[in-house]
C-alpha positions, 0 to 999 in steps of 0.5 A, a space after each residue: 551423034 549421027 548414030 543417035 539420030 539414025 536410032 531415033 528415026 528407026 524406032 520413030 518409024 517402028 513406033 507408028 507402024 501398025 504391026 509394031 504391037 506384034 513385035 518384041 523388044 529385047 534386051 541383054 548382056 554380052 562378053 567375048 574376045 576381041 581379036 586384032 586384025 590386019 596391021 593392029 594385029 602386030 601391035 596388040 594381042 587378043 583381048 575381051 569385050 563386055 557390053 549391053 544390047 537392045 533389039 526390036 524384032 519383028 517376025 524374021 527382021 530387026 533392029 538394035 543398038 549396042 554399047 561395048 568396051 574393047 581392051 587389048 594389051 599390047 604385043 610382046 614385041 611392042 612391049 619389048 620396044 616400049 621397055 627398050 625406050 622407057 625402061 623396065 616395066 614400060 608397056 602399052 595397051 589399047 581399047 575401044 568404046 562403040 556404040 552402034 545401030 544395026 539391022 538384023 535378019 533371022 533365017 529359021 531352020 526347019 524342024 529346029 524352032 529353038 535355034 535361030 541363025 541370023 546375019 546383021 550389019 550396022 554402022 557405029 562410032 568408034 572411040 579407039 585409044 592408046 595407053 602407054 604406062 611407064 613406071 610412075 606415069 602413063 599417057 593416053 591418046 584417044 579419038 572417035 571414028 566412024 565404023 561398020 560392023 557385019 556379023 553372024 551368029 546363033 540365038 537359042 531359045 531357052 524359055 519365053 523369057 531368056 535366050 542365049 546367043 553366040 555370034 562373030 562380028 567384023 568391025 571396020 573402023 574408018 581412018 583408024 588401024 584398029 580393026 578388030 574381030 569379035 566374038 560374043 556370048 550373050 543373054 537376051 531377055 524378050 519383053 513383048 511390045 503391045 498386045 496381040 
């Protein structure tokens, strides 16, 4: 809920700004790898993420929001322990929904106008979950946690109507051991806001 209020406030400020008409909306889809870190890396193997993203960009600065799903299989050691406890075929898996808002700053490179490096940071709500599958049944536990993200990447202008991007992001989930590092490949579709 706090993330929704924060995003609404940011977009309201932009909407009443005289410079609003000079920016652009960008919507896109993304997918990549999600790699557990810290204690979580003992329990889970590298997995994947898929999601959708929105940005409002004004010159070098922007704000955005995204919704993503991350998934991991249990590590070999953890699943071996599950089989010893619950029988052959038993296994663990993990997941985390995330919804977040972020600020982004671009750093244009002289002489390379179509390549745009960026840094970003944001706040979000994460829903880490654990699933134990035993032959014939399964149990799932999940909760909701507040978290932070920090990332960097590059956007490549392919045309006036499409950008490709690559990025890497670290996610710190409060009161959870499910911290992880993600990489993303995205397609963004800019839509000009307002008129010149």
